[in-house]
MIGU-18859 format. One record per residue (C-alpha): residue in three letters; x, z, y; residue number from 1. Coordinates in steps of 0.001 Angstrom, whole numbers, plus 524288, in hexadecimal, padded with zeros to 5 digits. Example, Ala and Ser with C-alpha at 12.3 -4.5 7.8 and 13.67 -1.06 7.14 Angstrom:
BEGIN
- ALA; 8300C; 81E78; 7EE6C; 1 $
- SER; 83566; 81BE4; 7FBDC; 2 $
This chain:
BEGIN
- MET; 55537; 05791; 4A89A; 1 $
- GLN; 55DD6; 061B1; 49CEE; 2 $
- PRO; 56112; 06BF2; 4A3F5; 3 $
- ALA; 5717F; 06D5C; 4A739; 4 $
- ASP; 57AFA; 075C8; 4A1C0; 5 $
- ASP; 582F8; 07A63; 4ADB9; 6 $
- LEU; 5788D; 0837F; 4B0F2; 7 $
- TYR; 57E8B; 09001; 4B5F3; 8 $
- LEU; 576DD; 09C5D; 4B5F9; 9 $
- ARG; 57B02; 0A945; 4BF26; 10 $
- SER; 57A2B; 0B4FC; 4BB0C; 11 $
- GLY; 574EE; 0C1D7; 4BFCD; 12 $
- ASN; 5686B; 0C9EC; 4C2A8; 13 $
- THR; 562F1; 0C0DB; 4CF85; 14 $
- PRO; 55AE2; 0B7C0; 4CEA2; 15 $
- ILE; 560DC; 0A73C; 4D3BB; 16 $
- PHE; 551EC; 0A36B; 4D6F7; 17 $
- THR; 54997; 0ACF2; 4DA62; 18 $
- ASP; 54AD0; 0BB4E; 4E001; 19 $
- LEU; 54141; 0BFA5; 4D581; 20 $
- LYS; 54C3E; 0C918; 4CD73; 21 $
- ALA; 54A22; 0CBC7; 4BF89; 22 $
- PHE; 54E3C; 0D8C4; 4B978; 23 $
- SER; 550E8; 0DE69; 4AB8E; 24 $
- GLY; 54721; 0E8B7; 4A775; 25 $
- ASN; 54B13; 0F8E7; 4A3AD; 26 $
- LYS; 5538C; 0FA6C; 49B07; 27 $
- PRO; 54FE6; 1094C; 49797; 28 $
- ILE; 55C84; 10F0E; 48DEF; 29 $
- ASP; 55359; 11876; 48683; 30 $
- ASN; 5545A; 11470; 477BE; 31 $
- GLY; 5463C; 11177; 478E9; 32 $
- ASN; 54142; 12105; 47BD2; 33 $
- TYR; 53766; 119F4; 48858; 34 $
- LEU; 5316D; 10E03; 483DC; 35 $
- PHE; 52612; 11080; 47AFC; 36 $
- THR; 51C6C; 106B0; 473FD; 37 $
- LYS; 50CD1; 1092D; 478E4; 38 $
- GLU; 50AD2; 10F2B; 46D9D; 39 $
- GLU; 5165B; 1190E; 47093; 40 $
- MET; 513AE; 11B12; 47E05; 41 $
- ASP; 5050D; 11E9C; 47AB9; 42 $
- ASP; 50AEE; 12A7B; 4735B; 43 $
- PHE; 511FF; 12EAF; 47B1D; 44 $
- LEU; 50774; 12FBE; 48603; 45 $
- GLN; 4FF27; 13523; 47D1E; 46 $
- ARG; 5086C; 14045; 47B50; 47 $
- GLU; 5102F; 14068; 489EC; 48 $
- PRO; 505D6; 13972; 49397; 49 $
- GLN; 50B36; 13D81; 49F41; 50 $
- ALA; 515CB; 13041; 49CB7; 51 $
- GLN; 50C64; 12778; 49ED8; 52 $
- PRO; 50FAC; 124ED; 4AC72; 53 $
- TYR; 51C72; 122EE; 4A616; 54 $
- PHE; 51BEE; 1179E; 49D47; 55 $
- HIS; 51D4E; 1072E; 49EF8; 56 $
- PRO; 51A03; 0FAEF; 49720; 57 $
- TRP; 526E3; 0F6EF; 494FD; 58 $
- TYR; 52A91; 0E6FD; 492C1; 59 $
- GLY; 53603; 0E3BE; 48A81; 60 $
- SER; 53838; 0D6F5; 485D9; 61 $
- LYS; 530A1; 0D85D; 477A9; 62 $
- GLU; 5253B; 0E254; 47EBB; 63 $
- LEU; 522C7; 0D381; 489CC; 64 $
- VAL; 52112; 0CA80; 47F2A; 65 $
- SER; 519B6; 0D150; 47472; 66 $
- SER; 511BE; 0D5C2; 481BC; 67 $
- GLN; 51127; 0E685; 47B55; 68 $
- PRO; 51760; 0EF77; 485FB; 69 $
- ARG; 52108; 0F977; 48284; 70 $
- TYR; 521DC; 1073A; 48B0F; 71 $
- CYS; 52A57; 10D1D; 49366; 72 $
- LEU; 52BFE; 11C0F; 498A7; 73 $
- TRP; 532AA; 11A2F; 4A417; 74 $
- LEU; 5370E; 12927; 4A8F9; 75 $
- GLY; 53FC4; 125F8; 4B4B2; 76 $
- ASP; 5344C; 127E5; 4BDA5; 77 $
- CYS; 52F55; 13501; 4B70C; 78 $
- LEU; 53491; 14217; 4BEA0; 79 $
- PRO; 53C02; 14D25; 4B556; 80 $
- GLN; 52F15; 1569F; 4B62E; 81 $
- GLU; 52604; 14C10; 4B391; 82 $
- LEU; 53149; 148BD; 4A6A1; 83 $
- ALA; 53241; 158DA; 4A198; 84 $
- GLN; 52181; 155E4; 4A1E4; 85 $
- MET; 523E3; 14B54; 49796; 86 $
- PRO; 52B06; 14FB7; 48C8B; 87 $
- LEU; 529B6; 14274; 485CA; 88 $
- CYS; 52D2D; 139EA; 48FBB; 89 $
- GLN; 53993; 145D8; 49137; 90 $
- GLU; 53BE8; 14255; 48358; 91 $
- ARG; 53DEF; 134D3; 48504; 92 $
- SER; 54685; 1359D; 491A8; 93 $
- LEU; 54EE2; 14000; 48AB6; 94 $
- LYS; 55235; 136DC; 47DEC; 95 $
- VAL; 55650; 12E20; 488FC; 96 $
- GLN; 55E2B; 134BE; 48CB3; 97 $
- GLU; 563A4; 137DB; 47FD7; 98 $
- PHE; 565C4; 129FD; 47C77; 99 $
- ARG; 56CDE; 125EA; 488DF; 100 $
- LEU; 5750D; 1310D; 48665; 101 $
- SER; 57908; 12CA1; 47B19; 102 $
- SER; 57ED2; 11FEA; 47E70; 103 $
- SER; 58CDD; 11A55; 48031; 104 $
- ASP; 589AD; 1130C; 48C4A; 105 $
- GLN; 58D44; 11B7E; 49729; 106 $
- GLY; 581BE; 11611; 49F62; 107 $
- THR; 57799; 116C5; 494FD; 108 $
- ARG; 57BA4; 1270B; 49590; 109 $
- ASN; 57AD0; 12629; 4A40F; 110 $
- LEU; 56E56; 12100; 4A5A0; 111 $
- ALA; 56A0B; 12F9B; 49C13; 112 $
- LYS; 5691A; 1356D; 4A87F; 113 $
- THR; 55DBD; 12E08; 4AD3F; 114 $
- PRO; 55628; 12D61; 4A0D4; 115 $
- THR; 54821; 12B49; 4A568; 116 $
- ARG; 54DA4; 11D2C; 4AA31; 117 $
- PHE; 552CF; 112F4; 4A42F; 118 $
- HIS; 55ED6; 10B86; 4A602; 119 $
- VAL; 55A91; 1001A; 4ACCC; 120 $
- GLU; 54CE1; 10075; 4B3E7; 121 $
- VAL; 54677; 0F36D; 4B8A8; 122 $
- PHE; 537D8; 0F7E3; 4BFB3; 123 $
- PRO; 531DA; 0EE2B; 4C721; 124 $
- THR; 52858; 0F2CC; 4D248; 125 $
- THR; 51EB5; 0E63D; 4D129; 126 $
- LYS; 51C6E; 0DC3B; 4C823; 127 $
- SER; 52725; 0D671; 4BCB2; 128 $
- LEU; 5283B; 0CB67; 4B4EF; 129 $
- ILE; 52DA2; 0D003; 4A72A; 130 $
- ILE; 535A6; 0C44D; 49F6E; 131 $
- PRO; 538F2; 0C94B; 49160; 132 $
- GLN; 5485E; 0C7A1; 4904F; 133 $
- THR; 5461C; 0C1F6; 4827E; 134 $
- SER; 53CF7; 0B4D4; 47F0B; 135 $
- THR; 53BFB; 0AE0D; 47219; 136 $
- SER; 53F99; 09DCD; 47263; 137 $
- ASN; 531BA; 09992; 46C35; 138 $
- ARG; 52AC5; 09B7B; 47A5D; 139 $
- ALA; 52935; 0949C; 483C6; 140 $
- TYR; 5278A; 09D80; 48E60; 141 $
- LEU; 52D13; 0A950; 494C3; 142 $
- PRO; 521FD; 0B610; 492B0; 143 $
- LEU; 5230E; 0BD4D; 49C98; 144 $
- MET; 51A49; 0C8AB; 4A241; 145 $
- PHE; 5165F; 0D0DF; 4AEAE; 146 $
- ILE; 51A50; 0DFD8; 4AFAE; 147 $
- ASP; 5152A; 0E779; 4BA68; 148 $
- PRO; 51EEF; 0F448; 4BF79; 149 $
- ASN; 519AC; 0FF6E; 4B6D0; 150 $
- THR; 51F1E; 0F541; 4A8D5; 151 $
- PHE; 52C4F; 0F64E; 4A513; 152 $
- ALA; 53420; 0EABD; 49F75; 153 $
- SER; 541CE; 0EE08; 49844; 154 $
- ASN; 54D56; 0E690; 49A1F; 155 $
- LEU; 54924; 0DA43; 49027; 156 $
- VAL; 5412E; 0D591; 49A2D; 157 $
- VAL; 544FC; 0CE54; 4A782; 158 $
- ILE; 53BCF; 0D53F; 4B240; 159 $
- VAL; 5380C; 0CE6B; 4C008; 160 $
- PRO; 530EA; 0D67A; 4C882; 161 $
- GLY; 52A2F; 0CEC0; 4D17C; 162 $
- ALA; 5289D; 0C212; 4C9B9; 163 $
- THR; 51B26; 0BBA3; 4CB96; 164 $
- LEU; 511BB; 0B2C6; 4C473; 165 $
- TYR; 51A41; 0A831; 4C8BE; 166 $
- HIS; 52754; 0AF20; 4C639; 167 $
- PHE; 520A4; 0B140; 4B955; 168 $
- SER; 51A45; 0A182; 4B7FA; 169 $
- ILE; 52971; 09DF6; 4B8EF; 170 $
- LEU; 52F87; 0A904; 4AFC4; 171 $
- THR; 5252D; 0A591; 4A67D; 172 $
- SER; 5256D; 09928; 4A411; 173 $
- HIS; 52C9B; 08F09; 498C7; 174 $
- LEU; 536A3; 08B19; 4A4FE; 175 $
- ASN; 53A41; 0967C; 4A44A; 176 $
- MET; 53BEF; 0993E; 498FB; 177 $
- LEU; 54620; 08BBE; 496A7; 178 $
- TRP; 54E5E; 091CA; 4A240; 179 $
- THR; 54E4C; 09F53; 499A9; 180 $
- GLN; 55125; 097B0; 48BE0; 181 $
- ALA; 55DB2; 0905D; 494D0; 182 $
- VAL; 56370; 09A4D; 49A83; 183 $
- GLY; 55F68; 0A69B; 492A4; 184 $
- ASN; 566CA; 0AE5B; 487C6; 185 $
- THR; 56120; 0A9A9; 47AE8; 186 $
- LEU; 55C56; 0B507; 471E0; 187 $
- GLY; 559B5; 0AF64; 46397; 188 $
- THR; 55009; 0A495; 463F7; 189 $
- GLY; 54B43; 0AAF9; 4725D; 190 $
- CYS; 55195; 0AAA1; 47FE5; 191 $
- ARG; 554E8; 0B763; 489E4; 192 $
- TYR; 54E53; 0B82C; 4960B; 193 $
- THR; 557BD; 0C043; 49F5C; 194 $
- ILE; 55A30; 0BF2C; 4AE72; 195 $
- ASP; 5683C; 0BBA9; 4AC91; 196 $
- PRO; 5696B; 0AFA5; 4AA52; 197 $
- VAL; 55ADB; 0ABD1; 4A973; 198 $
- TYR; 554BE; 0B0CF; 4B5DD; 199 $
- ILE; 55C2D; 0B22B; 4BF2C; 200 $
- ASN; 560EC; 0A462; 4BDEE; 201 $
- PHE; 55228; 09F12; 4B972; 202 $
- PRO; 54E0D; 092FB; 4C523; 203 $
- TRP; 54292; 09778; 4CA5C; 204 $
- PRO; 53963; 08D09; 4D162; 205 $
- GLN; 53FDB; 08ADB; 4DFB8; 206 $
- GLN; 534D1; 08D1C; 4EBF9; 207 $
- PRO; 5298E; 087E9; 4E355; 208 $
- LYS; 51D72; 08514; 4ECB7; 209 $
- PRO; 5139E; 09025; 4EC52; 210 $
- GLU; 508D1; 08A06; 4E6A4; 211 $
- LEU; 51077; 08732; 4DBC4; 212 $
- VAL; 51492; 09644; 4DA83; 213 $
- THR; 505E2; 09904; 4D920; 214 $
- ALA; 50229; 090A2; 4D06B; 215 $
- LEU; 50CC0; 096EE; 4C77A; 216 $
- GLU; 5084F; 0A4B0; 4CACF; 217 $
- GLN; 4FB0A; 0A058; 4C5C4; 218 $
- SER; 50134; 099E3; 4B80F; 219 $
- GLY; 509FB; 0A4CE; 4B6F5; 220 $
- GLN; 4FC79; 0ADD6; 4B87E; 221 $
- ALA; 4F631; 0A49B; 4AF53; 222 $
- ILE; 4FFFF; 0A65B; 4A3AC; 223 $
- LEU; 4FD0E; 0B3F9; 4A63E; 224 $
- ASP; 4EE37; 0B431; 4A513; 225 $
- ALA; 4F0E5; 0AC20; 496D7; 226 $
- ARG; 4F7ED; 0B6C6; 493C1; 227 $
- ALA; 4EF3A; 0C06B; 495D9; 228 $
- ALA; 4E381; 0B985; 490EC; 229 $
- TYR; 4EBB1; 0BEC6; 4800C; 230 $
- PRO; 4EFCC; 0CC36; 486A1; 231 $
- ASP; 4F0FD; 0CEE5; 47771; 232 $
- LYS; 4FA97; 0C66D; 4750D; 233 $
- SER; 5094D; 0C7B2; 47757; 234 $
- LEU; 51276; 0C022; 481AD; 235 $
- ASP; 51909; 0BD62; 47593; 236 $
- TYR; 50D90; 0B613; 46DF3; 237 $
- LEU; 5077D; 0B098; 47A98; 238 $
- TYR; 51798; 0A889; 47DBB; 239 $
- HIS; 51768; 0A47D; 46F49; 240 $
- PRO; 51537; 0962D; 46FB2; 241 $
- LYS; 50DCA; 09739; 462BC; 242 $
- THR; 5047F; 0A200; 46A71; 243 $
- MET; 501E4; 09F84; 47713; 244 $
- PRO; 4F5CD; 09E97; 47B13; 245 $
- GLN; 4EFCF; 090CD; 48091; 246 $
- GLU; 4ECF2; 095E8; 48F95; 247 $
- LEU; 4FA95; 09C9C; 48F9B; 248 $
- LYS; 5019E; 08F08; 489EC; 249 $
- ASP; 4F921; 08AB5; 495DC; 250 $
- ALA; 4FB54; 09130; 49FFB; 251 $
- PHE; 50B92; 09283; 49D5B; 252 $
- ILE; 50AAE; 08320; 49C78; 253 $
- ASN; 5038B; 08305; 4AAEC; 254 $
- ASN; 50F3D; 08BA3; 4AE23; 255 $
- GLU; 518D1; 082BD; 4AB0E; 256 $
- ARG; 5155F; 0775D; 4B052; 257 $
- LEU; 5164C; 081CB; 4BD5A; 258 $
- VAL; 52138; 085F4; 4BBC5; 259 $
- HIS; 5278E; 07801; 4B8C8; 260 $
- GLN; 52092; 07481; 4C65B; 261 $
- ALA; 52912; 07F19; 4CC33; 262 $
- TYR; 535C0; 079B3; 4C601; 263 $
- GLY; 532C4; 069E8; 4CAE0; 264 $
- LEU; 53064; 06A9E; 4BADE; 265 $
- GLU; 525D3; 05F81; 4B6E1; 266 $
- PRO; 51BB3; 06469; 4AE87; 267 $
- HIS; 51FE7; 0612A; 4A2D2; 268 $
- ALA; 52FFA; 0634B; 4A413; 269 $
- SER; 536CD; 06437; 497A2; 270 $
- ASP; 53DB5; 06F94; 49627; 271 $
- ALA; 54B46; 0697A; 49869; 272 $
- GLU; 54549; 065DB; 4A58D; 273 $
- VAL; 54316; 071FA; 4A8B6; 274 $
- LEU; 54F01; 07908; 4A4E3; 275 $
- GLY; 55719; 06C31; 4ABCB; 276 $
- ARG; 54E39; 071AB; 4B8DA; 277 $
- LEU; 54F2C; 07F13; 4B66B; 278 $
- HIS; 560A3; 07BB3; 4B7B0; 279 $
- GLU; 5611A; 07431; 4C1F5; 280 $
- LEU; 55A0B; 07E43; 4CBBE; 281 $
- HIS; 561EC; 0883D; 4C73A; 282 $
- ARG; 56E38; 08082; 4C92C; 283 $
- ALA; 56997; 07A84; 4D61C; 284 $
- HIS; 566BD; 088A0; 4D88E; 285 $
- THR; 57216; 0900B; 4D511; 286 $
- ALA; 57A32; 08552; 4DB9B; 287 $
- GLU; 5742D; 087CB; 4E98C; 288 $
- LEU; 5761E; 09723; 4E57F; 289 $
- ASP; 586F8; 0944D; 4E1E3; 290 $
- THR; 585F3; 08CD0; 4F0B7; 291 $
- LYS; 58051; 099C9; 4F6FA; 292 $
- GLU; 58A30; 0A30C; 4F0B6; 293 $
- LYS; 593D5; 099A0; 4F30F; 294 $
- GLN; 59214; 09AEF; 50309; 295 $
- GLU; 58DE0; 0AA2F; 50299; 296 $
- LEU; 59D4A; 0ABD5; 4FC45; 297 $
- THR; 5A245; 0A42C; 504D3; 298 $
- ALA; 59C80; 0A8D0; 51030; 299 $
- GLN; 5A01D; 0B691; 50C1E; 300 $
- ALA; 5ADAF; 0B37E; 508CF; 301 $
- LYS; 5AEA7; 0AD5E; 51739; 302 $
- LYS; 5A8AE; 0BB34; 51CF5; 303 $
- LYS; 5B258; 0C31D; 5145A; 304 $
- ALA; 5BD9A; 0BA32; 519F8; 305 $
- ALA; 5BADF; 0BB59; 5268E; 306 $
- PRO; 5BE10; 0C73F; 52CD0; 307 $
- THR; 5C9BD; 0C605; 522CE; 308 $
- SER; 5CDE5; 0BB49; 52B16; 309 $
- LYS; 5CC17; 0C0B7; 5377A; 310 $
- ARG; 5D47C; 0CD05; 535D8; 311 $
- LYS; 5E1CC; 0C45D; 53133; 312 $
- ALA; 5DFE0; 0BBC6; 53D26; 313 $
- LEU; 5DE2F; 0CA50; 543FA; 314 $
- SER; 5EAB8; 0CF8F; 53F03; 315 $
- THR; 5F351; 0C016; 54053; 316 $
- LYS; 5EE14; 0C2CD; 54F26; 317 $
- ASN; 5F26F; 0D125; 54E4D; 318 $
- THR; 600D4; 0CCBD; 547FE; 319 $
- THR; 6033B; 0C2D6; 5531F; 320 $
- SER; 5FF74; 0C98D; 55EED; 321 $
- ALA; 607F6; 0D363; 559F1; 322 $
- ARG; 6122A; 0CA24; 5579F; 323 $
- LYS; 60F83; 0C5B9; 56622; 324 $
- ALA; 610F9; 0D4E5; 56A73; 325 $
């Protein structure tokens, strides 16, 4: 089946197939003053060890695929009296304030009032899945990873708080890569994974059987286990077709078989057949949503019109009574 051309993507931040929301990561607007390499952080902490609790691993797209996090100094919870005892942290905060004040944008200048905080802060309280916004076209799968609440992510990744192994197995599949390449924006020879339109329009499996969900959780864990067997290798290395270890290939092949089953596809369905199925699910679901929204709008319009008609009727009645009098 070839995917049809009449696929109308919805826009916004709310996913249409799932309650599992996604967010863009943190945006410091700090001119780099709060971001450190491992070596820079270690040097900083040698001189100011009391700043240790305020450092967090930091992942953007580059850090994720290279498996080399930077580190972020976040002083948003630091009390003024504590900050006064950490001159190096205070110096960084003042530099951020000066940078924001020098901006030509009034909104950025306003942020100078709170220099210890980011412009955009996204701090999930649960384990989250992060997805790089950019991915090269030579990968068959999206390189995703889980992070804990102590780890911060930049606005160059998509954060999915509360995601489970089941969600990981679906989102890391070749099926999702095909969807991303089909509906996402291109960037050179790669593709961009964004919340709108890619994530919010993604057709998730509808009501998969519990035993299939369990199997997908297990296949997702198998992918993570195969990756963990190579702790000195980056995701960029592990996900490249020429360097991917055989056990990781096998884990992905098994996962794809189960993902296809969840979508009612044959195990060896072609890319065209996969996209055709995704388009079919999307069109059917959005048609249902359109019908529901029209019904809701009609009901709201009737509700608003009802009191007006009553007032008009009352006004006519009163006028008639006056004439009779």
